[in-house]
C-alpha angles and dihedrals in degrees: 000000000000091000093053091046089049093056094044094050095050093044089054091048092051093050094049095045093049092052091048092057090073094058124090115231110256138134113294119245119270119260115276111275117261096015119123130174130257090342116298095328096076097200110136126117153264097008104023096178099052098084096257116172095185107163091335122165103283094204091067094074093144097038119121098049123087109249146079131286115197123177146155130195149143120266146166124239108184102314099332127095118226139183102229126199126196123192111173127168131181126196125187133188114174108302092350122092133171128192120197129184144182107199113181130178113196115192111237104164120020124207103219092201090073097044143297124298091245092054091054102041149045113233089000091287119054113080105250099208090060094062110023097105130058092237090059089077089064087075088083085076107057094179146334114207140183118187126331135280112287094019118118092266126022128172127172124175124180126022113030115201121170097000114174136179118211114319093348098249093126104017114028127166093335113187125196093189107072098096113095095209108024116071120202130199110203137180131218119183127177135180119192131183137157093266107030145355148169137225120199137185134191115177099201134006091202096057123359117234099155128025114173146149145175126211122193138181133201101199094180099044110153093022112118112246095009103051092098095057113110136173123202142186124201129193125180128178134186101195095188102037112159116245102205117162124230117285132171088221118024117239106184126165119225134192125230092277094052095255114144118248100212139125113279135207126179111249124202137185131183139179146176125219143184128199136178125200098226099176129017115168146110093293109033146011115202120184116176114196143178123206125189113192138180129202101205110238091014132055144314127243136197123206124189117179150120137244112218127187113184123191107196115221096241113148117247095348122087109227121171144169127208118195139173119192120184142174117206133199114186136183120220108283096029116122113189118223086017092177098050138148092288098042096114087062098037096050086069105023115019121179103235110228097228105101112263093354101127135223143317135158110280096251091048089053090051093048092047092050090050092050092049091057123193135147127318117269124231125201149148136240131193139177129190129183126178121199119191109194090313088289100097126023122179135161148120149198135245129195127181130176134183093253142077114288090006099139130097129182133192132179132181138176131182136183099188106158109046112103096205096054134009125188137174133172142158137187126195128181123177135196102010130150109228142348090271090077099029092110105048124123109226140112090308096054139085125189132173133163138171135182134184122192120189114240098178134331109328093345117109138182104229129198125184135182125179134171109214137163131253138179113252105199093186094062097030095235144094111259136191116255120195114210125195132189133179124176152110124289138180121217115201121183122208 
């Protein structure tokens, strides 16, 4: 599989570079009017202003437009049936935007096999795990945003979905919203100028799990031929990273709030990078880059790739492709994209890549792989996203390494602009062996999907599915919980 991926990646590079040679260098077109990214948060990479919905939160189908979204429905959380209410509002004034929400889960039918109604609720109705910590009340503020990613100033506070630093080789699509019961309120702040800039990320103001940043300089900005050359440095720390040894079956202790009671050891990673904007015109942007990273106490990794944004010359209609193609060379103990979309699960309970091996915390898995030694691993990584006039967006990612369980696959699809029907879904599976088990739902998988069908006027039939994670004190492990919701909602625009 690596050999086939190798040939496909370089064939794609050759085709894109040859087509770009016919274009004169000039400023690229502005983003399509009215299109934002990943709802109002505007976080996705590498081209945050192009309307990309890559692996965005599917439940935010109506996000990105000032207004109110009010709904009620029946849903399943684990084995219990709830009446769920959703009251979301978004307000925008120039570059500022605020999203507020009142999410309530009211227990309708209790499954006694998982506990009594009183143990699960306040006043026999309100789901207890939603409101048993002070930080849970921060969920009333979904986000506060200024600007968009890659603009001169960008600030996002609240839900982080798809947060990336630099080229994504250390921090890629990090989400602080995958836990069913533990709400996080994070902050991302960026400053960008012609000559230098910074990107920062804090996963949670109430208890830091990730603190990271990237600084970059363009020493020759404004100089013809060299203006696109940039050098960067990234540093990321998890000051309270769990240090849980390998176990075939996890046996973790938790306190009353669901916080793990385990040994901790600060974990740090750092890297340097260089990029050069090779083409920047009406048809294509091509940015080759090289990242060299180190996981302290574990291994080193080298990434060589290119970001390519292609705007196809189709009259009237905006059609674009976003791609990322990358070669990787990794020492034992190095885990690429260490702080990824599933990090909040993996930092405590990471699925070790050796077939049938078991679980450990992510840093323990990295340390053990380093101690075991062995030869360096080579592999390839690719992303592709297709955007047709902002109406249909589809794409995916594929990773393959020269080792057991070295493949990862991701797929997404979004219909964000049709008024009669809106749909969004993504699937992500990491560290599997072959295509025969690429579509299994287990501890290595994420799946989310939402659909809204207009009934009449602003009234919609809404269906949501999300796979999240929850502490199971009985088994001493973190388990997947599938949540469902079906109901009626009203979308009002301001």
